[in-house]
C-alpha positions as CSV (number, residue, x, y, z in Angstrom):
1,M,186.1,158.4,150.9
2,P,182.7,159.6,152.2
3,D,182.8,162.8,154.2
4,N,182.0,161.0,157.5
5,D,184.8,158.4,157.0
6,Y,188.1,159.0,158.7
7,A,191.6,157.5,158.6
8,F,193.9,158.4,161.4
9,D,197.5,157.2,162.1
10,S,199.0,158.3,165.4
11,R,202.4,157.7,166.8
12,W,203.7,158.2,170.4
13,E,207.0,157.4,172.0
14,V,206.7,156.8,175.7
15,P,209.1,155.7,178.5
16,G,208.8,152.1,179.6
17,L,208.9,148.5,178.4
18,V,206.3,147.1,175.9
19,A,204.9,145.0,178.7
20,D,204.4,148.0,181.0
21,V,202.7,150.0,178.2
22,A,200.5,147.1,177.2
23,E,199.4,146.6,180.8
24,V,197.9,150.1,180.8
25,L,196.9,150.7,177.2
26,F,195.2,147.4,176.4
27,D,192.7,147.3,179.3
28,P,189.6,149.4,178.3
29,M,188.2,149.4,181.9
30,T,191.0,151.6,183.2
31,L,190.6,154.3,180.4
32,P,188.6,156.7,182.6
33,E,191.2,156.5,185.3
34,W,194.2,157.6,183.2
35,W,192.7,159.2,180.1
36,P,189.7,161.1,181.7
37,S,189.9,164.0,179.2
38,V,188.4,161.7,176.6
39,Y,186.9,158.6,178.4
40,R,184.0,159.6,180.7
41,T,182.7,156.1,181.5
42,V,183.4,152.5,180.5
43,D,181.0,149.6,181.3
44,R,181.8,146.0,180.6
45,V,178.9,144.3,178.8
46,D,180.1,140.8,177.9
47,G,179.1,139.2,181.1
48,S,182.7,138.9,182.5
49,P,183.7,140.6,185.8
50,P,184.9,144.2,185.2
51,D,188.4,143.3,186.4
52,A,188.8,140.3,184.2
53,P,191.6,140.7,181.6
54,P,190.5,141.7,178.1
55,A,190.2,138.8,175.7
56,V,188.9,138.1,172.2
57,G,185.2,139.1,172.3
58,S,185.3,141.3,175.4
59,A,182.9,144.1,174.9
60,Y,182.7,147.6,176.6
61,D,180.2,150.4,176.3
62,L,182.1,153.7,176.1
63,H,181.0,157.3,176.7
64,T,183.6,159.6,175.2
65,T,184.2,163.3,174.7
66,G,186.8,165.8,173.5
67,W,187.1,169.6,173.3
68,L,183.9,169.8,171.1
69,P,180.6,170.3,172.9
70,Y,179.2,166.8,172.1
71,T,179.8,163.3,173.4
72,L,179.9,159.9,171.7
73,R,178.4,156.6,172.8
74,W,179.9,153.5,171.2
75,R,180.8,149.9,171.9
76,L,184.4,148.6,171.8
77,T,184.8,144.9,171.1
78,V,188.2,143.3,171.4
79,E,189.1,141.6,168.1
80,S,192.5,140.3,169.2
81,V,194.9,141.0,172.0
82,G,198.5,139.9,172.4
83,R,201.8,141.0,173.9
84,D,202.4,143.9,171.6
85,T,199.2,144.4,169.6
86,C,195.5,144.9,170.3
87,S,192.8,145.3,167.7
88,L,189.2,146.4,168.3
89,T,186.0,147.1,166.5
90,A,183.7,150.0,167.1
91,S,179.9,150.2,166.7
92,G,177.3,152.9,167.6
93,D,178.2,156.6,167.2
94,L,181.5,155.4,165.8
95,V,181.8,152.5,163.4
96,G,185.1,151.0,162.4
97,R,188.3,149.3,163.4
98,G,191.4,150.3,165.3
99,V,194.8,148.6,166.0
100,W,197.3,149.4,168.7
101,R,200.9,148.3,167.9
102,L,203.8,148.5,170.4
103,R,207.5,148.3,169.6
104,Q,210.5,148.5,171.9
105,L,212.6,151.3,170.5
106,T,215.3,151.4,173.2
107,P,215.8,149.6,176.5
108,T,213.8,152.4,178.2
109,S,211.3,153.6,175.5
110,T,208.4,152.1,173.5
111,E,206.8,153.2,170.3
112,V,203.0,153.3,170.3
113,R,201.1,153.4,167.0
114,F,197.4,153.6,166.5
115,D,195.7,152.9,163.2
116,W,192.1,154.1,163.3
117,R,189.7,153.7,160.4
118,V,186.3,154.9,161.5
119,R,183.0,156.3,160.3
120,A,181.2,159.0,162.4
121,D,177.6,157.7,162.6
122,K,176.3,160.2,165.2
123,P,173.5,162.0,163.3
124,L,175.0,165.4,164.0
125,L,178.4,164.4,162.5
126,R,176.9,162.4,159.7
127,N,174.4,165.0,158.5
128,L,176.9,167.9,158.7
129,S,179.9,165.9,157.6
130,T,181.2,168.3,155.0
131,L,181.2,171.2,157.4
132,V,182.4,169.4,160.6
133,K,185.0,167.0,159.0
134,P,188.1,169.2,159.7
135,V,186.8,170.0,163.2
136,F,186.2,166.3,164.0
137,A,189.7,165.5,162.7
138,A,191.2,168.3,164.9
139,N,189.2,167.0,167.9
140,H,190.8,163.5,167.3
141,Q,194.3,165.0,167.2
142,W,193.6,166.9,170.4
143,A,192.4,163.7,172.1
144,M,195.5,161.8,171.0
145,R,197.8,164.5,172.4
146,Q,195.9,164.2,175.7
147,G,196.4,160.4,175.5
148,D,200.1,160.7,174.9
149,R,200.5,162.9,178.0
150,S,198.1,160.8,180.1
151,L,199.8,157.5,179.2
152,R,203.2,158.8,180.2
153,L,201.8,159.8,183.6
154,A,200.0,156.4,184.0
155,I,203.2,154.5,183.3
156,A,205.1,156.6,185.8
157,R,202.4,156.1,188.4
158,R,202.4,152.3,187.8
159,S,206.2,152.2,188.1
160,A,206.3,154.2,191.3
161,T,203.5,152.0,192.8
162,L,205.3,148.8,191.9
163,N,208.5,150.1,193.4
164,G,206.8,151.4,196.5
165,D,208.2,154.9,195.9
166,V,205.8,157.0,197.8
167,A,207.6,160.3,197.2
168,A,207.8,159.7,193.4
169,L,204.1,158.7,193.4
170,A,203.1,161.9,195.2
171,A,205.0,164.0,192.7
172,I,203.2,162.7,189.7
173,P,200.4,165.1,188.6
174,A,196.9,164.0,187.8
175,P,196.1,163.4,184.1
176,P,194.5,166.2,182.1
177,P,190.8,166.6,183.0
178,P,187.9,166.8,180.6
179,T,187.3,170.1,178.9
180,G,184.8,172.3,180.7
181,A,181.5,173.0,178.9
182,R,182.2,176.7,178.5
183,E,185.7,176.1,177.3
184,A,184.5,173.5,174.8
185,A,181.8,175.8,173.4
186,L,184.3,178.6,172.9
187,L,186.8,176.3,171.2
188,A,184.1,174.8,169.0
189,A,182.8,178.3,168.1
190,G,186.2,179.5,167.2
191,A,186.8,176.4,165.0
192,L,183.5,176.8,163.2
193,V,184.3,180.5,162.5
194,A,187.6,179.4,161.0
195,I,186.2,176.7,158.8
196,V,183.0,178.3,157.5
197,P,184.9,180.5,154.9
198,V,186.9,177.4,153.9
199,A,183.8,175.3,153.4
200,W,182.2,178.2,151.4
201,L,185.3,178.4,149.2
202,F,185.3,174.6,148.5
203,S,181.6,174.8,147.7
204,R,182.1,177.6,145.3
205,R,185.0,175.8,143.5
206,A,182.9,172.7,143.2
207,H,180.1,174.6,141.5
208,V,182.7,176.2,139.1
209,R,184.2,172.8,138.2
210,A,180.7,171.4,137.6
211,G,179.9,174.3,135.2
212,L,177.3,175.7,137.6
213,P,177.0,179.3,138.7
214,A,179.3,180.1,141.6
215,H,176.2,181.6,143.3
216,P,173.4,179.2,142.3
217,H,170.6,181.5,143.5
218,L,171.7,184.0,140.8
219,T,170.6,182.1,137.7
220,A,170.6,183.5,134.2
221,G,168.1,186.2,133.7
222,A,167.6,186.7,137.4
223,H,168.8,189.7,139.3
224,P,168.8,190.7,143.0
225,R,165.6,192.5,144.0
226,R,166.1,196.3,144.1
227,P,165.0,198.3,147.0
228,G,161.3,199.3,146.6
229,G,159.9,195.8,145.9
230,A,159.1,193.9,142.7
231,G,156.7,196.5,141.4
232,T,159.1,199.5,141.5
233,R,160.4,200.7,138.1
234,V,163.9,202.1,138.0
235,G,164.9,204.5,135.3
C-alpha cells in the first residue's frame, strides 16, 4: 500500500433506532451543524436545492479539518443511499470511497460502521507521506471520536425536538467545537516530535536491510571533517 493510501474501519454504538441514526448521518448538508469539529462548510453542487434529500449522484463540496493545522477540500458524491447503508466517493484533497452501515443491535441502540478507503492527495500529505502517515491516521481516529460523541448529541437533540421536550432539549450540550489554531499547532508539534525518531529508525532499518550504510553520508573511505578544515594535518 502506498504511503499516502489509508484503510480505516470505525465502529460506534449509539442510542436510537436505525431510522433515527440514518436521518442524521446520511444527510451531508447537516454535517457542520452536528459535527462542527471536523466539517467547517458543506455546499451542495449538483443543482438540487440544499434541503433536498440526498440521492444517487448528489454532490457536495466539503471543507474539513481536524486537530492538525491544515484543512482539506474535497467533493463527496453519493454512490448509493438506502435505509441502513450509504456509500460515497471522494475526490480532491481526498480520493477514495467510504461506506456507512447501520445495524439495530437492541431495541434502543444502533451499531454504526464506517469503512473508509482513501488516498491523501493534498500535496503536503502526499509529498511527506512517510513522515505524516501516523499523524494523519491519528487525526482520523480523533475525528471519528468527535463524530461518535457528536452523533449521540444530535440524536438526543432530534428526539427531544420531535417529542417537544423543551427541558431535555435545553439540557443537551453543544457538540465539540473545532480545535483552535494554537491548540492544533501545539498538538501537531507534539505529534511530530514523537514520530521523527520513529521515522528515522525505520529509515535506518530500511538501509540496513538493503545492504546500504545506516548513515549514507558516511560512505567507505570517507570520514567526518575534523576541526581545523580540510587542510589541517592531525598527528
